[in-house]
C-alpha positions as CSV (number, residue, x, y, z in Angstrom):
1,X,79.7,232.3,78.0
2,X,76.9,233.2,80.2
3,X,73.8,230.9,80.8
4,X,72.1,232.1,77.4
5,X,74.9,231.3,75.3
6,X,75.4,228.2,77.2
7,X,72.1,227.3,76.2
8,X,72.6,228.1,72.6
9,X,75.4,225.9,72.3
10,X,73.8,223.0,73.3
11,X,71.2,223.7,70.6
12,X,73.8,223.8,68.3
13,X,74.7,220.1,69.0
14,X,71.1,219.0,69.2
15,X,69.6,220.7,66.0
16,X,68.7,217.9,63.9
17,X,67.1,215.6,66.4
18,X,65.1,218.6,67.8
19,X,63.9,219.7,64.2
20,X,62.9,215.8,63.9
21,X,61.1,215.9,67.2
22,X,59.5,219.3,67.3
23,X,58.1,219.3,63.6
24,X,54.8,221.0,64.1
25,X,53.8,224.4,65.3
26,X,53.6,225.6,68.9
27,X,50.5,225.3,70.7
28,X,47.9,228.2,70.7
29,X,49.6,229.6,68.0
30,X,46.5,230.0,66.0
31,X,44.9,232.0,69.1
32,X,47.7,234.4,69.0
33,X,47.5,235.4,65.4
34,X,43.5,235.7,65.9
35,X,44.6,238.7,67.8
36,X,46.7,240.3,65.2
37,X,45.3,242.4,62.1
38,X,45.6,240.6,58.5
39,X,49.2,240.6,57.1
40,X,50.6,241.8,60.6
41,X,54.7,241.9,61.1
42,X,55.6,239.7,63.5
43,X,59.0,239.2,65.0
44,X,59.6,235.5,66.4
45,X,62.3,235.6,69.1
46,X,63.9,232.1,69.7
47,X,62.9,230.8,66.3
48,X,64.7,227.7,66.4
49,X,64.5,225.8,63.2
50,X,61.8,227.9,61.9
51,X,58.6,225.9,62.3
52,X,56.6,228.6,64.1
53,X,57.7,231.3,61.6
54,X,57.1,229.2,58.5
55,X,53.7,228.6,59.7
56,X,52.8,232.5,60.6
57,X,54.2,233.2,57.0
58,X,52.0,230.6,55.6
59,X,49.0,232.3,57.1
60,X,49.9,235.4,55.2
61,X,51.9,237.3,58.1
62,X,55.1,239.0,57.8
63,X,57.9,237.3,59.9
64,X,61.7,237.8,61.0
65,X,62.9,235.1,63.0
66,X,65.9,235.8,65.2
67,X,67.8,232.8,67.3
68,X,71.3,232.8,68.6
69,X,71.9,229.3,67.7
70,X,74.1,229.1,64.1
71,X,72.7,225.5,63.7
72,X,69.2,225.7,64.4
73,X,69.2,228.8,61.8
74,X,70.7,226.7,59.5
75,X,68.0,224.5,59.3
76,X,65.4,226.9,59.5
77,X,67.2,228.3,56.3
78,X,67.1,225.2,54.5
79,X,63.4,224.5,55.4
80,X,62.2,228.4,54.8
81,X,64.5,229.7,52.3
82,X,62.1,232.5,51.6
83,X,62.0,234.0,55.3
84,X,64.3,236.3,56.9
85,X,66.2,234.5,60.0
86,X,68.9,236.6,62.2
87,X,71.1,235.2,64.4
88,X,71.0,237.6,67.3
89,X,70.7,237.7,71.2
90,X,67.1,238.5,71.6
91,X,68.3,240.6,74.9
92,X,70.2,242.9,72.1
93,X,67.4,243.4,69.8
94,X,67.6,247.0,68.1
95,X,64.8,247.3,65.7
96,X,63.0,250.7,65.7
97,X,60.3,251.7,68.5
98,X,56.4,250.4,67.5
99,X,57.7,248.1,64.5
100,X,55.8,244.7,65.1
101,X,52.3,243.9,65.6
102,X,53.1,240.7,67.3
103,X,56.2,239.4,69.2
104,X,56.3,235.6,69.6
105,X,58.3,234.0,72.0
106,X,58.1,230.1,72.2
107,X,60.2,228.5,75.2
108,X,62.8,231.3,74.6
109,X,62.6,233.1,77.9
110,X,63.3,229.8,79.6
111,X,66.8,230.5,78.6
112,X,66.9,233.9,79.7
113,X,68.8,234.7,82.9
114,X,65.8,236.1,85.5
115,X,68.2,239.1,85.9
116,X,67.8,239.8,82.5
117,X,63.9,239.3,81.8
118,X,62.5,242.5,83.0
119,X,64.9,244.6,80.4
120,X,63.9,242.3,77.8
121,X,60.0,242.4,78.4
122,X,60.6,246.2,78.3
123,X,62.3,246.0,75.1
124,X,59.5,244.1,73.7
125,X,57.1,246.5,74.9
126,X,59.3,249.2,73.0
127,X,59.2,247.1,70.0
128,X,55.3,246.6,69.8
129,X,52.8,248.8,68.3
130,X,50.0,250.2,70.3
131,X,47.6,247.5,71.0
132,X,50.3,244.9,70.0
133,X,50.4,241.3,71.2
134,X,53.2,239.0,72.7
135,X,52.7,235.4,73.1
136,X,55.5,233.7,75.9
137,X,55.5,230.0,76.4
138,X,57.4,228.8,79.3
139,X,58.4,225.9,81.6
140,X,56.3,226.6,84.6
141,X,56.5,226.1,88.2
142,X,58.2,227.1,91.4
143,X,60.3,230.1,90.5
144,X,63.9,228.7,90.1
145,X,67.1,228.5,87.7
146,X,68.2,225.2,87.0
147,X,70.8,223.2,84.6
148,X,69.3,220.2,83.6
149,X,69.8,217.1,81.3
150,X,69.5,217.8,77.8
151,X,66.7,215.3,76.7
152,X,68.3,215.0,73.1
153,X,71.6,214.8,74.6
154,X,72.1,213.5,78.2
155,X,75.7,214.1,78.6
156,X,75.1,217.9,78.7
157,X,73.4,219.8,80.8
158,X,71.3,223.0,79.6
159,X,70.2,226.2,81.6
160,X,66.2,226.8,82.2
161,X,64.6,229.7,84.0
162,X,61.3,228.3,85.3
163,X,58.9,230.9,85.7
164,X,55.8,230.9,87.9
165,X,52.4,232.6,86.2
166,X,52.4,235.0,88.9
167,X,55.8,235.8,88.3
168,X,55.4,236.3,84.9
169,X,52.3,238.2,85.1
170,X,54.0,240.6,87.5
171,X,56.8,241.2,85.0
172,X,54.2,241.7,82.1
173,X,52.0,244.1,83.9
174,X,55.1,246.1,85.3
175,X,56.3,246.8,81.5
176,X,52.6,248.0,80.4
177,X,51.1,244.8,79.6
178,X,47.9,243.2,80.2
179,X,47.0,239.4,80.1
180,X,44.4,238.5,77.7
181,X,44.8,234.7,77.3
182,X,46.5,231.8,79.5
183,X,46.6,228.0,79.4
184,X,48.7,225.2,81.3
185,X,49.1,221.8,80.7
186,X,51.1,219.1,82.1
187,X,53.8,217.0,80.1
188,X,52.8,214.6,78.0
189,X,55.5,212.9,76.2
190,X,59.0,211.7,77.4
191,X,60.5,214.3,75.1
192,X,59.2,217.3,77.1
193,X,60.8,218.5,80.4
194,X,59.1,217.6,83.5
195,X,57.6,221.3,84.3
196,X,54.2,222.5,83.5
197,X,53.6,224.2,80.2
198,X,52.5,227.6,80.8
199,X,51.5,229.8,77.8
200,X,50.5,233.5,78.1
201,X,49.4,236.2,75.9
202,X,49.3,240.0,76.7
203,X,48.4,243.3,74.8
204,X,50.4,246.6,75.0
């Protein structure tokens, strides 16, 4: 089991309490949607329990949700039965090129090993249409790979890739993206990991 699969297995165990705690759409999601054409096609990579996918669909966007956690997807399908959710490793997406107007990656790259992130972003660029937009939210700070106590199940450790802004900017630029928006904030809840919350939007 690699690090991403390890993280997914932990999410299988915490899906229900996670869904109760994180029931609101991700921060800055509307600003991401404002960068897209009406009825744009979006892939939500690491969609979890489907809150963001459901919100984007409610605004008239066409959304496909991808996640590796079976239990998170079970909740997503129960809550949003009209949407297309698929169990898949986001490192192995095999959609046609130039298919999506937007890629939404909220707290998904944080569970991808550093060695895999460049190829992942390269594929994201491949999947996006010209002028397509990517949203990435991260646990920011000093670049490192760590295993931390899972807040909803402290007897479990979960893998995290902590990514600095300079690091993600460099990876995006090398893969043909330009940064259009960036936000940072400090954690404000005991149910948030103790890292800077980093939000980046970039255009192909």
